[in-house]
C-alpha distance (Angstrom), angle and dihedral (degrees) to the residues before:
residue distance angle dihedral
M1 . . .
N2 3.81 . .
R3 3.79 91.3 .
R4 3.81 91.9 52.5
R5 3.80 91.0 48.7
A6 3.80 91.3 47.8
I7 3.80 90.3 52.7
K8 3.83 91.0 50.0
V9 3.80 91.1 49.6
W10 3.80 90.8 47.7
L11 3.82 92.7 48.6
S12 3.80 91.7 46.5
S13 3.80 91.0 49.8
F14 3.79 91.8 47.3
A15 3.80 92.1 49.2
F16 3.80 91.4 48.0
L17 3.81 92.4 50.0
A18 3.80 91.9 46.8
I19 3.80 91.7 50.8
A20 3.80 92.4 44.2
A21 3.81 92.2 50.2
W22 3.82 96.1 45.7
P23 3.83 99.6 76.9
Q24 3.80 92.1 49.8
A25 3.79 90.7 50.7
Q26 3.81 90.9 51.9
S27 3.80 97.8 41.3
P28 3.79 119.6 70.7
Q29 3.75 122.6 -137.7
A30 3.78 116.5 -105.8
I31 3.80 98.3 -98.0
F32 3.80 102.4 142.2
E33 3.79 132.1 76.3
Q34 3.77 132.0 -149.2
P35 2.94 144.2 -77.8
A36 3.78 100.2 53.1
L37 3.77 130.2 -167.1
I38 3.81 113.0 -138.8
T39 3.79 118.4 -156.8
S40 3.76 139.4 157.4
A41 3.78 129.5 -110.3
G42 3.78 99.6 -158.1
Q43 3.81 102.0 10.6
S44 3.79 97.7 -104.1
A45 3.80 119.3 159.3
D46 3.81 87.2 -113.2
V47 3.81 89.3 87.7
Q48 3.81 89.7 69.9
L49 3.81 89.5 50.2
A50 3.81 89.8 51.0
S51 3.79 89.0 56.9
V52 3.82 91.2 52.0
L53 3.82 91.1 48.2
A54 3.82 90.8 49.5
K55 3.80 89.3 53.9
R56 3.81 90.5 49.6
A57 3.81 87.9 51.1
E58 3.83 86.8 53.2
L59 3.79 93.2 -119.9
K60 3.77 126.4 154.1
A61 3.78 100.4 -122.7
N62 3.77 137.7 150.5
L63 3.78 124.2 -149.0
S64 3.80 119.9 -139.1
K65 3.80 112.2 164.4
L66 3.79 91.4 -167.7
A67 3.81 99.7 35.2
V68 3.78 119.2 168.5
G69 3.79 130.9 -170.3
Q70 3.81 96.6 -83.1
D71 3.83 88.9 56.6
L72 3.81 87.9 69.2
E73 3.79 89.0 73.5
N74 3.82 109.2 121.3
H75 3.83 92.8 8.7
K76 3.79 125.9 113.7
T77 3.82 100.3 -169.2
L78 3.78 135.3 37.0
M79 3.81 115.1 -146.7
L80 3.79 108.3 -161.2
V81 3.81 114.7 -164.9
L82 3.81 108.4 -153.5
G83 3.79 115.8 -149.0
A84 3.78 131.4 105.9
S85 3.78 125.3 -140.7
L86 3.80 121.0 178.7
K87 3.80 88.3 -159.7
G88 3.82 90.7 51.8
L89 3.80 92.0 47.0
G90 3.80 90.3 51.0
A91 3.80 92.5 48.1
A92 3.81 89.2 51.5
G93 3.81 90.7 50.2
L94 3.79 92.2 -115.6
D95 3.76 136.0 124.8
T96 3.79 122.1 -153.5
N97 3.82 93.0 -94.6
K98 3.81 93.1 53.3
E99 3.81 90.5 47.4
R100 3.80 91.4 50.3
E101 3.81 90.8 49.0
R102 3.81 90.6 50.0
I103 3.79 93.1 50.5
A104 3.82 93.2 43.9
Q105 3.81 90.4 52.7
L106 3.80 90.5 46.5
L107 3.81 91.8 51.8
V108 3.81 91.9 48.7
E109 3.80 90.2 51.7
A110 3.83 92.3 46.3
K111 3.79 89.8 52.8
K112 3.81 91.4 47.2
R113 3.82 90.0 52.0
N114 3.83 92.8 42.2
I115 3.82 91.2 -120.7
P116 3.83 113.2 157.8
I117 3.78 120.9 -132.1
L118 3.79 127.3 -131.4
C119 3.81 113.5 -165.5
L120 3.79 120.9 -153.6
H121 3.80 129.2 -171.3
L122 3.80 108.8 -171.5
G123 3.79 105.1 160.6
G124 3.78 97.9 74.0
D125 3.78 120.1 -156.1
A126 3.82 92.2 -24.7
R127 3.81 91.2 64.6
R128 3.81 94.9 50.7
G129 3.79 122.0 99.7
Q130 3.77 138.9 124.9
L131 3.82 96.1 -69.3
T132 3.81 93.8 44.8
D133 3.81 90.5 46.7
E134 3.80 90.6 52.3
M135 3.80 90.4 50.7
I136 3.80 91.5 47.7
S137 3.81 89.6 51.7
D138 3.81 92.3 46.5
Y139 3.81 101.2 43.2
L140 3.80 108.9 25.0
P141 3.84 92.4 73.2
F142 3.83 88.4 67.9
A143 3.82 93.7 57.7
K144 3.78 127.8 106.2
L145 3.83 89.1 -158.5
A146 3.80 138.1 7.1
I147 3.80 125.3 -154.3
V148 3.79 114.6 -171.0
V149 3.78 141.2 169.7
K150 3.79 104.2 -108.2
S151 3.82 95.8 -127.3
G152 3.80 88.2 61.6
N153 3.79 89.7 61.7
K154 3.82 99.2 50.6
D155 3.79 91.2 121.8
G156 3.82 92.5 46.6
L157 3.82 96.2 -119.0
F158 3.80 92.8 135.8
T159 3.80 91.2 44.3
K160 3.82 92.5 50.4
I161 3.80 95.4 49.3
C162 3.80 93.9 42.0
K163 3.81 91.8 51.0
E164 3.81 92.2 47.6
K165 3.80 92.6 49.4
N166 3.83 97.4 34.7
I167 3.80 92.5 -119.0
P168 3.82 117.7 155.9
L169 3.81 110.4 -117.6
V170 3.79 124.1 -157.9
E171 3.80 118.0 -169.4
V172 3.79 122.8 -165.1
E173 3.79 130.2 -170.6
K174 3.78 98.1 -128.4
T175 3.78 136.3 12.8
T176 3.81 96.2 -105.3
D177 3.82 89.2 56.5
I178 3.80 88.3 70.8
V179 3.81 91.9 78.5
G180 3.84 94.2 79.0
P181 3.81 98.1 48.6
L182 3.80 90.2 40.6
K183 3.80 91.7 54.4
A184 3.82 90.9 45.4
A185 3.81 91.8 52.4
F186 3.82 92.8 62.9
R187 3.80 129.1 71.9
């Protein structure tokens, strides 16, 4: 009888601790300041969605799809939306090399200005592909936090890079679920 009761107490305690720990694991610490500059890495339409989600999270943020280093003036956070679109690149008058140069220059300037980077991946599995994966591998290591739609991390690429670089990773089920963690990430 005592053994059975001890097991119940242990299981109840374990369940309580697991439930108590879960929200902290899914909610980022407030490490970013406003205003934020939102830009694309790959020119996908997801950058526009990121701007809408930032507004829903009541953040002061400015969208510049083709941001360059000087656009960081008067901003305290860089939100980099990872997702490549050949159609979007073409519409912006860019090829992949020009886009990579733009992002590299932007990251150098952010580092120079001590502006932290928040990486978002909103498109899920549909937005993944070789070019997006290359951009994730190239730019995610510079982030202080990554928030991604879970289906976009089926292969564990975000998990692998975030573990290697000690970057907190928040996964959400659907794009609109990003609003809560996004709001929590800002002071």
